[in-house]
N, C-alpha and C positions, 0 to 999 in steps of 0.2 A: 672258593670258601674264602679267599683272603679278601673279597668285596662284603659276604655276609660279615666276617670279624669288622668291618671298617665298620661296617652298619651297626653292629651291637658295642662297639668302641666308642663312637656318637653318641649313642642312646643312654650307655653307661654313666660314660663320664658327665655328660649335660644333667644326668638327672641327679645324679650324688653332688653335683657341684651346688645343686639348687638351695635356697633357704628352707632349713627345718626338714629336709628330704636328704641330708647326709650333710650339706652347708661345706663340702668340701671347696669352697668358691673358687682357688686358684686355679682348679681342673677347667674352668669354664673357659680360661685362657688356650686350650689346647683341643678341647674339646669336638671341635669340627675339622680340625687337620685331618682325621681318617675320613670324611666325607670330601673334602677338599684331594685328597689323593686319591679317592674312587673316582669323582668325575673326571679327574685328569688322566686315569689312566683307559676309563671309558673313550675320551674324547681322542686319545691317540690311539684307540686300536681301530681293527680295519672291521668292516659290517654295517650293515643298515642300522637304524631304530637306536642312535646312539641318545638321542634325546629322550625316548621313551624309557630306556634302561635308567638314564639319570634319575629320572623322576620316580621312576619305580621304586628305585632303591631308597631316593630319599625319604620316598612316604613310610617307606618301612622305618626306615630312622629315625626320623620327627615322630610320626605315630608311637613308636615304643616309647620316646622320649616322653612325649604327651601322658602317655600312660604309666611312665613310672616317677612323675611329679602331679597328675593329677586324678589318680587312682581313688581316691577319698571321695569323689562325687558320686561314685557307686552309693555310697551311703544314704544320699539325698534321692540318686536315681541312676540306676544301670543306663537304661538309655540315652542320659545325660553324658556318661562316660564313655558310650560306645561312639555318640555325634561326637564329643570332644577330641578323642584318639584319630577319627577317620577327617572330619572336617579340618580341624587344626594341623594335623600332619600332610594334609594335602596342601594347604596355602602353604607352611613353610618349605612342602617339595617344590612349589610353584617357584617359590622365591630362588631356589638351586637349580632350578632348569633355566630359569632365566639368565643366573650365572654362567651355566652353561652355555646359554646361544651367545651371550656376552664373549664368553674366552674364544669361540668359535670363530665370532666375526672381527675382534679386535686385539685377539692376543691375549694371553695368560696375565701380564703384567698388568695391564690396565682393568683385567675384569677384577684381579684382586684388590685393587686400587677402588673400584666403584662397588663393590660388594656389599658393605654396609646401605648403599643406596639404593641397592635392588631389594633389599629384606625390609628396609624401614617401610617402604610403601603398605606393605602388606600387614605390618605392625597396625599401621595409621588407620587403612581402612577396615581392618577389623575391630577399630574402636567406633566405625561410624556405618554400620550396617547391621539390619536384626539379627544376624548370628553372631553379634560382637563377645568377644571373649579375650580381655586384654593380660591375661594371668600371666602367661608364660612371653610376653615382649623381653627382650632379652633384658634389658636393662635391668629389670627386676633380679637378675640372679646374682647381684650386687648389693641386694636390700638391705641384707643382714650385718653388711660391712659399712656401718656409717661413718668410719672415718676414711674409706676409701673413697666416698661419694659425696664430699662437700661442695665438689664443683657442681652437682646436681643443680643448685640454685641457679646456673646459667641456662646449662644444656636440658636438664631433665634426663630422663632414662634414655632419653633418643643419645646423649652422649655417650650412655653404658654402652648401647648395641653397638656404635660405633666402633668405642674402645675392645670390645670384645672382637668382634668381626677381624678388626683389624690386627691385632695379636695374632690370630689363630692365623692369618693371611700370610704375616711376616714369619711365623715358626713353619708354617708350610713351605713358604718357598726357600727359604735357608735349608730346610730338610732336603727339597727335591733338587736342587740346584748347585749344592754346594757339598764338600765331602771332607771328611776328616778333621783337621785341625781350621779349615776355612769355614767349614760349617758352623763351627761354635766361635769365630771370628764375627759372623756374618748375625749371629744373635745376639753377640755382644753387643754390637755396635746399632742394631736397626732394633731387635726385641728389647732391650734392656732400657734402653731411653723412652722407647713408646709406654712400658710398663710403669718405669719408676717416677717418670717425671710427673705425671698425674698422681701418682699416689703420694707424692714429697707436696706438692701444689695442697691437696686435701689434706694432708694430716696439719700441714700449715695451717690452713684456713681454721679447721675443726678448733686446734689450739689457740687460734687468736680471736675466735668467734666469742661475742659476747652479747647477752640477750639484753637488751632494752623496752622500756615502756610499763604500763601500769601492771600493777599486781590484780590478779582474778582469783577470787576465793572459791572453789569449786567441792562439791560434794557426787561424786560419784556412784554409781549404786550398780551392783550385779547380782539382779535376784534369782539367777540359776535356776530357771524354770525349765523343764526339758521340753525341747523347740517342738517334739511331737505333741504331747502331754498339754501344753500350754495352754490350747484351743477346748480345753475342758475344763478349765479354771474361768471363774466368775471374772468380772471386773474389781469387784469388791475383793477376792480373794487374793488378787494379783494386787493391787493396790495396799492391801494389810503387809505382805511380803515386802513390797517396796518400801514403806514407812518404815519399818521393823528395823530396816538396816539402814535406813539415812536419818530418821530424826536423833539417833545419839548422836550425831557429827554435826547437826547444823547448830548456827550461832549468828549472833546479830552481823557478823563482817560476812555470810555465806553469799555470793551472788548469783552464785548458779545450783539446783540441784538437777543432776542428769540422769536419765533412763535409757536402758535401750530401745531398738528399732521394736514397733509393734507390742508394746507393753500392754495396750489397751485398746480397747475397738467392740464393735463398730458403732461408730458415734455419724450420725447426721452433721453437717458441717453448717448449717442453718441454726443450731443450738448448742455447740460445743459449751461455749462458759457456763451452761447450765446444767448439765451431766453430772451425774454424782460422782463420778472419779475425776474430774478437773475441780468440781467445787472442794472437794477433801484437799486436793495438793494447793490450791488457792489460798485455805485457810492458815495454810503455813506461814503467809505473809502476815496475818495479824501477831504472829509470835517473832517471824524474823521479817522484819519487812522491806529487807534488801532481795530476799531468795526470789529469783527467777527459775522458772522449770520447764527444762527440756525435755520430752518422752517422743516415744515412736508410738502411733496410732495408727488403726485401721478406721478411714472416714469415707464417708458418701456424699457425694453433691448430685441432688435431683435439678433437672432441665426441663420438666415437664415434658409436653408434647414434639419439643424441638429437639435433636438430635446436635447438639452444639460441639461435638468433637468427634473423631475418628475413632476413639475408644471407648464411646459409650456404650450402652447398652440399656435393653429395652424390658421393661415390666410387662407381666400379661395384659395390662390396662393401657398399653401402649405409652406409660412414662420413662421417659429416658434419664440413663443416671451413668454416673463413676463411680468406680471404687478405687481410693488411692492407699498407699504404703506412705504414709503422711510422719512428718516432724512436726508436735504442737510447740509452740514457747508463749508461755502467760506467767501473769501475776496478781496480785490483788490491786494494787496501781490502779489499773482502770478498766481490770476484768476482761479486757480482749484478748483473744486466743490466736494468734499468728498460726498459719499453718503454710508448711512447705510440702510437697508433694514429691516424692522420689522419681525421678527422670530417666536415670539409667535402670532399668529394668532386668531381673534376671530370666533369661531367654527359657522358655516351655514354662517357666514354674510363675512370670508374672507378665509374661508378653508370648504371644503366640506371631514368631517371625512370618513375616509376610502376608499378616494378619487379611490385607484386601485381595489376596491369590487364594489363602487357604483357609481364611477364617470362617467362613461358611461349613468347612468341611470339616474342622475339630469343635468347632463349637458346640458346648455341653460334654467335651472329656475331660474327664479328671486328669489335669496335667502337673498333680503334685501340692495341692493347696491352693490351685486359682482355676477360674473358668473363664477364660477370655483374656484380653489384655487390660493390666491397670492403666489408670490414667495417670498423666505425668503433667508437667508447665514447661513452659518457654525460658522463662529466667531465673537464674540463681538466684533465690532470694535470702538473705541475711536480715538476722534479727535484731533490733537495735533494745538496748536495755533500756528499762523504763526509768530506773534509780539514776544511770550512769552513762548518759547518752552518748559519751565520747566510745563507748564499749558495744562495737557490732560483733556479731558471732554467727559463723556457719552450722548449719544440723547437716553432716553429711550423713547420707543414709547407706549403710551395707557396701555393696561392692561400687555404690558412686566413687568411693576412697581409693579404687583401681583406676581410675580413667585420668590421666595427669592434666591435661590442657583443661576439661570438663570442672576439676578443683579448683584448679588454679582462675576459674571464673568467678566462682564466690570471692575470694582473696579482692578479684579487679573490682568486684562491686562492694567493697568494703568492710571486707569479714577482718577482725583483729586477731581473731581466735577461731582455730577448728574445733568442732565437736562432731565424735565419729560414733555413731548409735548402728549397732550390730547385733545380728543373730545368731552365730555361727556354729550353734549346738546341731544343726543339720548335717554335720559332717563328723561329730564324733570328737573324740580325742584322736585327731589324726593331723598330719602336717598343714592342712587344708588351714584352721585356724590361725598357727603360727604363721604363716606366708601371708596372710590377710593383715595381721597386725605389722610384719616388716613391711608392706607396701604402704600402711599409713604413717610409717616412719621416713620413707622416701617422700609423700606429700609433706611432711613437716621441715624437709630440709629443701626440697624444691621452692616453697614459699617462705620459708622461713617464719614459719606460725606453730604455734603449741599449739598440742594436740589432745585435748580430754576425750579417753575414749572409754563409753560403756557399751560393752557386750552382754548378752543376756544371759550365756552361761561360760563366759569369758573369750578372750583373754581382756580384762578392763585394767586400763592404766594411765599414765601421762606419759606426754613424747614431749621433749624441748625442741626448740630449734634448730639444734643441730641433730635431732635424730635420736636422743638419747631416751630409756625408758625407765622409769620408777612408778612405784606405788603399785607394783603390780598385782593384781588378785589372780590366782591362779585358775587355769581351767576346771570348772565342775565345781567351783566353792562358791559359797553363798557369801557376800560381804559387800563392804562398803569402803570408801576412804576420804578423806578431805586431803585437799591439796592446793599450792598458789601456783599458777600459771602466769604467764607474762602476756600482755599484748604486743603486737607490732605492726605499725601503720605503713612501714616501708615495702616496695614493692620491689621483688627481685627480677633479676632478669627475664628468668623461666616464666615467671609469673605475668610480667609484660608480653614476652612471645608467645605463651601455651604451647601449642604443638606446632609450631612454625617450622621447624626442623623437621620433622614427619612431610609436612605440605611442603617444603625444599625438594626432599627426597623423590617425591613424584615427579617434580620438576625435572631433577637430574634422570630420573630414572626413564623419563619419555626422550631426553636429549639424547642419551646412551645407546636407547633401542632404535630410535632413529636413525643414528649413525651408522647401526650394525647393518639396518635393514638396508642404507643406501649401499654400502661396500658390498653388500651381497649382489644388490642388484646390477653395480657396475659391474663386477665381475663375471655376470651372466651377459 
């Protein structure tokens, strides 16, 4: 019974600590203590199969945590929810199983010390395989507390994972090995500094950070077209709705007009500039000469009888083509349409995982809006302003914004400002849309870039370089706003390093696991 209570305690504490899911953030610093106790109890018990018991209890705990925080995925896909709970729960349980093996091999104190570096490799790998899902990387637990995490500009969410797990480890150690007044002394001397020093540093950074750079004038539109009904709208109707909100706010000083993901489509990329929708938007430049439009679209690239990419499909006539979730950037200056193809694709909806193995099996099955895998691109392309060439912007599509190192590559390639275009209406009015917004705030801090966010049904807003939100249009409302944001050409430590801490943790974990293996071998 105590073990099941420990399982439920960890699942509940971590769930209600998560942004927009309770947002009782301080609880995350103790949420893992019950599972650390459970592992310790099993390790010191008699009998066989200890590792299996640790894994199964951890799988239950972290599966429930996944269910408690991402239950809203069911609005888009029930199977997606089941997969999220089972796969993500198993990966987190594997981290805990590794911790159990290390504790058996080199002792509890050292195992607690390296616990974050056993957890982080799985977070890293979970961003770089076909079933990627970084939504519950532990550093995101602090995403709604921007005054706490200004130092993410140095270490990113990886630093948050280390901070959370080390405080949990210190609380557990003090509680398990000290009693009475000594326990409180241990917490005061060890937990206190570990908790408050990063907070003090962050508050100081927040108070002293000043934005520098050129002012950019943007108009952000939230058309609020139902995510499931939008495909029944014609492009003409969609542009009517879009311009109805945008035009009253445009002026001679407007630099960018921004619309959400997949606003229009489907278009052949060979003639984008001559499509009726793009031509209508280009005409805005006749009245507002500085305006550049950035919107989402579904596009197609045809390759003839040559299969140029692994994602290419084939028509009945043997002609190969790719379908893209794309971002378009254009103005009347040269009538050229720049295109960026979304590359971090949503599993099941935009991408068949392990397509080379199972693609032929599931080909033709409706997976919630897509058949087959959408195309992507290798480079993180940025768009250069035709009128003000000192300004370069990145249009980051949907959950690409949830991948820290990936987003930093746009900044490395010259992006002074980030545009986040998304469509979060699939999940209805649930915590999912709010969590997605908070993760964009983390990207703003990590890279010290202003973010203009256009979400089809909400939440559209401006995020400054400290992660503060302004000009917010609530979910489910139709509207638009004009705002000024600042560029920044400076590169943060995190932008330069990207996911280096995640890669370093893989190296550290290998060294630790090898030392455990050698010690066990020598004992035998």
